[in-house]
C-alpha positions as CSV (number, residue, x, y, z in Angstrom):
1,X,-16.4,-11.9,38.4
2,X,-19.9,-13.7,39.4
3,X,-20.5,-17.5,40.7
4,X,-23.9,-19.2,39.3
5,X,-25.6,-22.1,40.6
6,X,-28.8,-23.4,41.8
7,X,-28.7,-25.4,44.8
8,X,-31.6,-27.5,46.8
9,X,-31.6,-27.7,50.3
10,X,-33.4,-30.2,52.6
11,X,-33.0,-28.3,55.8
12,X,-34.0,-28.8,59.7
13,X,-36.0,-25.9,61.3
14,X,-37.5,-26.4,64.6
15,X,-37.1,-30.1,63.8
16,X,-39.0,-29.9,60.9
17,X,-38.0,-30.8,57.6
18,X,-38.6,-29.2,54.5
19,X,-37.4,-28.2,51.0
20,X,-35.8,-25.0,50.4
21,X,-34.8,-23.8,46.6
22,X,-32.1,-21.0,45.6
23,X,-33.2,-20.0,42.3
24,X,-30.3,-18.7,40.4
25,X,-28.2,-17.9,43.3
26,X,-25.3,-15.4,42.6
27,X,-21.9,-15.2,44.7
28,X,-19.7,-12.5,44.6
29,X,-16.2,-13.4,44.6
30,X,-14.1,-12.2,47.5
31,X,-11.0,-13.3,48.8
32,X,-12.2,-14.8,52.1
33,X,-11.8,-11.3,54.3
34,X,-15.5,-12.0,55.2
35,X,-18.5,-14.7,54.9
36,X,-21.3,-13.7,52.4
37,X,-24.6,-15.0,54.0
38,X,-26.3,-17.3,51.2
39,X,-29.8,-16.2,51.1
40,X,-32.2,-18.7,51.1
41,X,-35.4,-18.4,49.3
42,X,-38.0,-21.0,50.8
43,X,-39.8,-23.0,47.6
44,X,-43.5,-22.1,46.6
45,X,-44.7,-25.8,48.1
46,X,-42.8,-26.3,51.1
47,X,-42.8,-30.3,51.7
48,X,-44.5,-30.7,55.1
49,X,-44.9,-34.0,57.2
50,X,-47.4,-35.0,59.9
51,X,-45.2,-34.7,62.7
52,X,-41.7,-33.3,63.8
53,X,-38.5,-35.1,62.9
54,X,-35.3,-35.0,65.5
55,X,-33.1,-37.2,62.6
56,X,-33.4,-37.0,59.0
57,X,-31.4,-39.4,56.8
58,X,-30.8,-38.3,53.3
59,X,-29.2,-40.0,50.1
60,X,-28.8,-38.7,46.3
61,X,-27.0,-40.9,44.2
62,X,-24.8,-38.3,41.4
63,X,-26.6,-38.0,38.3
64,X,-29.5,-38.6,39.3
65,X,-33.0,-36.3,39.9
66,X,-33.9,-38.1,43.0
67,X,-33.6,-37.5,46.5
68,X,-34.5,-40.4,49.1
69,X,-35.0,-39.1,52.5
70,X,-35.5,-41.2,56.1
71,X,-37.0,-40.0,58.5
72,X,-39.1,-42.3,61.5
73,X,-41.0,-45.2,60.2
74,X,-40.4,-43.4,56.7
75,X,-38.8,-43.3,53.1
76,X,-40.0,-40.5,51.2
77,X,-38.8,-40.6,47.3
78,X,-38.7,-37.3,45.9
79,X,-38.2,-36.3,42.4
80,X,-36.2,-33.0,42.5
81,X,-37.5,-31.4,39.2
82,X,-41.2,-31.3,40.5
83,X,-40.6,-31.6,43.9
84,X,-43.1,-34.3,44.5
85,X,-43.1,-37.4,46.5
86,X,-43.1,-40.5,44.2
87,X,-42.9,-43.1,46.5
88,X,-43.6,-43.5,50.3
89,X,-42.5,-46.5,51.9
90,X,-43.7,-47.3,55.8
91,X,-41.3,-49.1,57.6
92,X,-42.9,-50.1,61.0
93,X,-40.1,-51.4,63.5
94,X,-40.6,-54.3,66.1
95,X,-41.4,-52.8,69.5
96,X,-38.3,-54.2,72.0
97,X,-37.8,-53.4,75.7
98,X,-36.7,-49.6,73.8
99,X,-38.2,-47.4,71.9
100,X,-40.8,-48.3,69.5
101,X,-39.9,-46.0,66.8
102,X,-37.8,-47.0,63.7
103,X,-35.1,-43.9,62.7
104,X,-33.6,-44.8,59.4
105,X,-29.9,-44.3,59.7
106,X,-28.4,-46.1,56.4
107,X,-29.9,-45.5,52.8
108,X,-27.7,-46.9,50.0
109,X,-28.2,-47.9,46.6
110,X,-27.1,-51.7,46.8
111,X,-27.2,-53.9,43.5
112,X,-30.8,-53.5,42.4
113,X,-32.5,-51.9,45.2
114,X,-32.7,-48.9,47.4
115,X,-31.1,-50.4,50.6
116,X,-32.4,-48.8,54.0
117,X,-31.8,-49.8,57.7
118,X,-33.5,-48.4,60.8
119,X,-33.1,-48.5,64.4
120,X,-36.1,-50.6,64.2
121,X,-37.5,-50.3,68.4
122,X,-33.3,-50.6,69.3
123,X,-33.4,-54.1,67.5
124,X,-31.6,-52.7,63.8
125,X,-33.3,-53.9,60.7
126,X,-32.6,-53.5,57.0
127,X,-35.3,-53.3,54.4
128,X,-34.4,-53.9,50.3
129,X,-37.1,-51.8,48.6
130,X,-37.1,-52.4,44.8
131,X,-39.0,-50.1,42.3
132,X,-42.3,-50.1,42.3
133,X,-42.7,-51.5,39.0
134,X,-40.6,-54.4,39.5
135,X,-42.3,-57.6,40.5
136,X,-40.0,-58.1,43.7
137,X,-41.5,-57.4,47.2
138,X,-39.5,-55.9,50.1
139,X,-37.3,-58.2,52.0
140,X,-36.1,-57.9,55.6
141,X,-32.3,-58.7,56.5
142,X,-30.6,-58.3,59.7
143,X,-29.2,-54.8,60.5
144,X,-26.6,-55.5,63.2
145,X,-23.3,-53.7,62.7
146,X,-24.8,-51.8,60.1
147,X,-27.5,-49.5,61.7
148,X,-27.3,-48.5,64.9
149,X,-29.4,-49.1,68.1
150,X,-30.6,-45.5,68.6
151,X,-30.0,-42.6,66.3
152,X,-27.9,-40.8,68.1
153,X,-25.1,-43.5,67.7
154,X,-22.1,-43.0,65.5
155,X,-22.4,-44.6,62.2
156,X,-21.6,-44.4,58.7
157,X,-22.0,-46.6,55.7
158,X,-20.5,-46.7,52.2
159,X,-21.2,-48.9,49.2
160,X,-17.7,-49.1,46.6
161,X,-17.8,-51.5,43.7
162,X,-20.6,-53.9,44.7
163,X,-19.8,-54.4,48.7
164,X,-21.1,-52.6,51.3
165,X,-19.2,-51.4,54.4
166,X,-20.5,-50.0,57.6
167,X,-19.4,-49.1,61.2
168,X,-21.8,-49.2,64.0
169,X,-22.3,-50.7,67.5
170,X,-22.9,-54.2,67.6
171,X,-24.4,-53.7,70.9
172,X,-27.2,-51.1,72.3
173,X,-24.7,-50.0,74.7
174,X,-22.7,-48.4,71.8
175,X,-19.8,-50.6,72.5
176,X,-17.9,-52.5,69.7
177,X,-18.4,-50.2,67.0
178,X,-15.9,-50.9,64.2
179,X,-15.9,-50.6,60.4
180,X,-16.6,-54.1,58.8
181,X,-17.3,-55.1,55.1
182,X,-20.7,-56.6,55.6
183,X,-22.4,-57.7,52.2
184,X,-21.5,-58.0,48.6
185,X,-19.5,-60.5,46.5
186,X,-16.2,-60.4,49.3
187,X,-15.6,-62.2,52.4
188,X,-17.3,-60.4,55.5
189,X,-14.5,-58.8,57.7
190,X,-13.7,-56.6,60.6
191,X,-11.3,-54.8,63.2
192,X,-9.4,-56.0,65.8
193,X,-10.7,-54.5,69.0
194,X,-7.6,-52.7,69.9
195,X,-6.8,-51.0,67.0
196,X,-9.6,-47.7,68.1
197,X,-10.4,-46.5,71.0
198,X,-13.8,-45.1,71.4
199,X,-14.1,-44.1,67.6
200,X,-16.4,-41.7,66.2
201,X,-16.4,-42.4,62.6
202,X,-16.7,-39.2,60.1
203,X,-16.7,-40.6,56.5
204,X,-15.1,-43.5,54.0
205,X,-14.4,-43.7,50.5
206,X,-13.2,-45.7,47.9
207,X,-10.3,-44.3,45.5
208,X,-10.1,-45.9,42.3
209,X,-7.6,-46.6,40.1
210,X,-8.7,-47.7,36.9
211,X,-5.7,-49.0,35.6
212,X,-4.8,-50.8,38.5
213,X,-7.7,-52.2,40.5
214,X,-5.7,-54.4,42.9
215,X,-4.1,-51.7,44.7
216,X,-7.6,-49.7,44.9
217,X,-8.0,-48.9,48.8
218,X,-10.7,-47.3,51.4
219,X,-10.0,-44.7,53.4
220,X,-11.8,-44.0,56.7
221,X,-11.6,-40.6,58.6
222,X,-12.5,-40.9,62.1
223,X,-11.2,-39.2,65.8
224,X,-10.9,-41.4,68.6
225,X,-9.7,-41.0,72.2
226,X,-6.5,-39.9,72.8
227,X,-4.3,-42.2,74.5
228,X,-2.0,-39.0,75.9
229,X,-4.1,-38.3,78.8
230,X,-2.0,-35.3,80.5
231,X,-3.8,-31.9,81.1
232,X,-2.8,-30.1,78.2
233,X,-3.4,-32.9,75.6
234,X,-6.7,-32.5,73.7
235,X,-9.1,-35.7,75.0
236,X,-9.8,-36.5,71.3
237,X,-7.5,-37.3,68.0
238,X,-8.0,-37.1,64.7
239,X,-7.1,-40.1,62.7
240,X,-6.7,-41.7,58.8
241,X,-7.0,-45.5,58.6
242,X,-6.7,-47.0,55.1
243,X,-7.4,-50.6,54.1
244,X,-7.0,-52.9,51.0
245,X,-10.5,-53.5,48.7
246,X,-9.2,-56.8,47.9
247,X,-8.5,-57.9,51.6
248,X,-10.3,-60.9,52.3
249,X,-8.8,-61.3,56.0
250,X,-6.1,-63.8,56.9
251,X,-5.2,-67.3,57.5
252,X,-6.5,-69.5,60.5
253,X,-3.6,-68.5,62.4
254,X,-3.6,-64.7,62.7
255,X,-6.4,-62.4,61.8
256,X,-9.1,-64.6,60.1
257,X,-11.7,-62.5,59.1
258,X,-10.0,-59.4,60.2
259,X,-8.4,-56.8,57.9
260,X,-4.8,-57.6,57.0
261,X,-3.9,-54.3,55.4
262,X,-5.4,-51.8,58.2
263,X,-3.0,-49.0,59.0
264,X,-3.6,-45.6,60.4
265,X,-2.2,-42.5,60.5
266,X,-2.9,-38.8,62.6
267,X,-4.6,-36.2,60.6
268,X,-2.9,-32.9,61.6
269,X,-4.4,-29.2,61.2
270,X,-3.1,-26.4,62.8
271,X,-0.6,-23.3,63.3
272,X,2.6,-25.5,64.2
273,X,4.7,-22.4,64.6
274,X,1.9,-21.6,67.9
275,X,1.6,-25.4,68.4
276,X,-2.1,-24.5,67.9
277,X,-3.8,-27.6,66.7
278,X,-7.7,-28.2,65.6
279,X,-7.7,-32.0,66.7
280,X,-11.5,-32.7,66.7
281,X,-12.5,-33.6,63.1
282,X,-15.9,-32.5,62.3
283,X,-17.1,-33.6,58.8
284,X,-15.1,-34.4,55.6
285,X,-15.8,-33.9,51.7
286,X,-14.1,-35.5,49.0
287,X,-13.6,-34.2,45.6
288,X,-12.5,-36.9,43.2
289,X,-10.1,-36.8,40.1
290,X,-9.6,-38.4,37.4
291,X,-6.3,-39.7,38.6
292,X,-6.6,-40.3,42.0
293,X,-3.5,-38.6,42.9
294,X,-5.2,-35.3,42.2
295,X,-7.8,-35.9,44.6
296,X,-8.6,-33.4,47.5
297,X,-9.8,-34.3,51.1
298,X,-11.2,-31.0,52.8
299,X,-11.7,-31.7,56.3
300,X,-13.3,-29.7,59.0
301,X,-12.1,-29.4,62.0
302,X,-12.9,-27.9,65.6
303,X,-10.5,-27.0,68.5
304,X,-11.1,-27.2,72.4
305,X,-11.4,-23.5,72.4
306,X,-14.4,-23.6,70.2
307,X,-12.9,-22.4,67.0
308,X,-13.1,-24.7,63.5
309,X,-10.4,-24.4,60.4
310,X,-10.5,-26.2,57.1
311,X,-7.4,-28.0,55.8
312,X,-6.8,-29.8,52.4
313,X,-4.9,-32.8,51.8
314,X,-3.4,-34.4,48.5
315,X,-4.5,-38.1,48.2
316,X,-1.2,-38.9,46.8
317,X,0.9,-36.9,49.5
318,X,-1.7,-38.7,52.1
319,X,-0.9,-42.0,50.8
320,X,2.8,-41.4,50.6
321,X,2.5,-41.6,54.5
322,X,1.5,-44.9,54.4
323,X,4.0,-46.1,52.3
324,X,6.7,-45.1,53.4
325,X,6.3,-43.9,57.1
326,X,8.2,-46.3,60.0
327,X,5.6,-48.1,61.9
328,X,5.2,-46.4,65.8
329,X,6.6,-48.4,68.5
330,X,8.5,-50.7,65.9
331,X,12.4,-50.6,64.9
332,X,13.2,-54.0,63.7
333,X,13.4,-54.9,59.7
334,X,10.6,-54.1,58.0
335,X,9.5,-57.6,56.4
336,X,8.9,-58.4,52.8
337,X,5.7,-57.9,51.5
338,X,5.3,-54.5,53.6
339,X,2.3,-54.2,56.2
340,X,-0.5,-52.5,54.0
341,X,0.7,-54.1,50.8
342,X,-2.5,-54.7,48.8
343,X,-2.2,-58.8,47.2
344,X,-4.2,-61.3,46.0
345,X,-4.6,-63.6,48.4
346,X,-4.7,-61.7,51.8
347,X,-4.7,-65.2,53.6
348,X,-1.2,-66.0,52.3
349,X,0.5,-62.6,53.6
350,X,3.5,-63.8,55.8
351,X,3.0,-63.9,59.8
352,X,5.5,-61.6,60.3
353,X,3.7,-58.7,58.2
354,X,0.6,-59.8,59.8
355,X,2.2,-59.3,63.3
356,X,2.8,-55.6,62.8
357,X,-0.4,-54.8,61.4
358,X,-2.2,-56.5,64.7
359,X,0.3,-54.7,67.0
360,X,1.7,-51.4,65.5
361,X,-0.5,-50.2,63.1
362,X,-0.2,-46.7,63.3
363,X,2.3,-44.6,61.0
364,X,5.1,-42.6,63.1
365,X,4.7,-40.0,60.9
366,X,1.7,-37.6,60.5
367,X,-0.6,-36.4,57.5
368,X,0.0,-32.6,56.9
369,X,-2.2,-30.6,54.7
370,X,-1.2,-29.0,51.7
371,X,-0.6,-25.7,53.1
372,X,1.5,-26.7,56.4
373,X,2.1,-23.4,58.3
374,X,-1.7,-22.7,58.5
375,X,-5.2,-23.8,57.7
376,X,-6.8,-23.0,54.7
377,X,-9.9,-21.4,56.4
378,X,-10.4,-20.6,60.3
379,X,-13.5,-19.3,62.0
380,X,-14.8,-18.5,65.2
381,X,-18.1,-20.3,64.5
382,X,-18.7,-23.7,65.5
383,X,-18.9,-25.1,61.8
384,X,-20.1,-28.7,61.7
385,X,-20.6,-29.5,57.9
386,X,-18.4,-28.8,55.0
387,X,-19.7,-29.2,51.1
388,X,-17.4,-28.3,48.1
389,X,-18.8,-26.8,45.0
390,X,-16.7,-26.6,41.4
391,X,-18.4,-23.9,39.6
392,X,-17.7,-22.1,36.5
393,X,-17.2,-18.1,37.0
394,X,-18.9,-15.7,34.0
395,X,-15.3,-15.4,32.5
396,X,-15.2,-19.1,32.2
397,X,-12.8,-19.7,34.8
398,X,-13.1,-22.5,37.5
399,X,-13.6,-22.2,41.1
400,X,-14.3,-24.3,44.2
401,X,-16.8,-22.9,46.5
402,X,-16.7,-24.4,49.9
403,X,-20.4,-24.1,51.7
404,X,-19.9,-24.5,55.4
405,X,-23.0,-24.9,57.7
406,X,-23.4,-24.5,61.4
407,X,-25.8,-27.1,61.3
408,X,-29.0,-24.8,62.7
409,X,-30.0,-22.5,60.1
410,X,-27.0,-20.7,58.6
411,X,-25.0,-21.9,55.9
412,X,-22.0,-19.7,54.5
413,X,-20.2,-19.4,51.4
414,X,-16.5,-19.1,50.3
415,X,-14.9,-18.8,47.4
416,X,-11.3,-20.7,46.9
417,X,-9.1,-18.6,44.8
418,X,-6.3,-21.2,44.9
419,X,-5.5,-24.4,42.1
420,X,-5.7,-26.8,45.0
């Protein structure tokens, strides 16, 4: 059985980004007994810049033939077919007390423009970039809470159903890092400070429910500092948080302009019979399905002994933890509506429900992978990135291909021989 696929890679080699194109790459099917190496063939015309970059942001809209790349002070718009630069935006920073560079950290398609944010000399700023043929000029907006102050600080962004969500520290020292709704048709809201401890946000996504938009939820995957400080405990713990898309914050008495539906649960990946767990979430890939219940979360973890693992989660099973688990540290009767329930007017939620969200947002039950006894894949290599591709083999059967990258030069390919 042979799987065929053509891939475009934008890669960093010696801090120099350039395009690598694989023409008709063939992956022979194996049963995960070893990791076949994907051979990369350099294209005829490498895309060279006039300087070395140590930071790159990428954006590709599904189905589009365009790739947008952000570096330092520049945003380049590539045509994938011709491998030509069709637009080059220069974003000059305002020089403050710190760096005078503008490292692009956020690229999203928002409303009718490309929304780009950068560090802007440690004074975060965003730009609305309109197509060349439009009559609009570039607009500038405040980027605080959307872009970090430096490219080394943690951040993420998401555009979902006309709203912009972001996680970035409010202050230059990296503090007050939260997941917020920052712009769009709904109210801007944020997190309660005590809900997370020194988080590193990894990924976020909206699970669409075409026939039930009221109950559509956003999921945020992150790792945070472990409250268990015993010597045998890993200093970090992996989490999934959930909020309602329609959440507009609470009443003036409690959680005003703060998520009223925020819940979090521990994400488990390990070998329970040996008490071995991979606690440090590194990267996530979401394989969406027409029915949200059939969607799969592929999560890449690392461990304290320098190994990595991939665990696969059913979104339906993951969501059941939030729907049915008891609340950690809370033993009284659960009020109605249950904390985390999506309602049309969140500012009308009873105080008794909001109080549990504020003080006991963590689920007692843990989120288990589909394979509960062992990870789907483990390795002694230090993988940091994961992607999944759905491909058709020569016999017309469909398979999930796992692409795992170390973040340096290597990309391993596995063929998933299962129906997950």
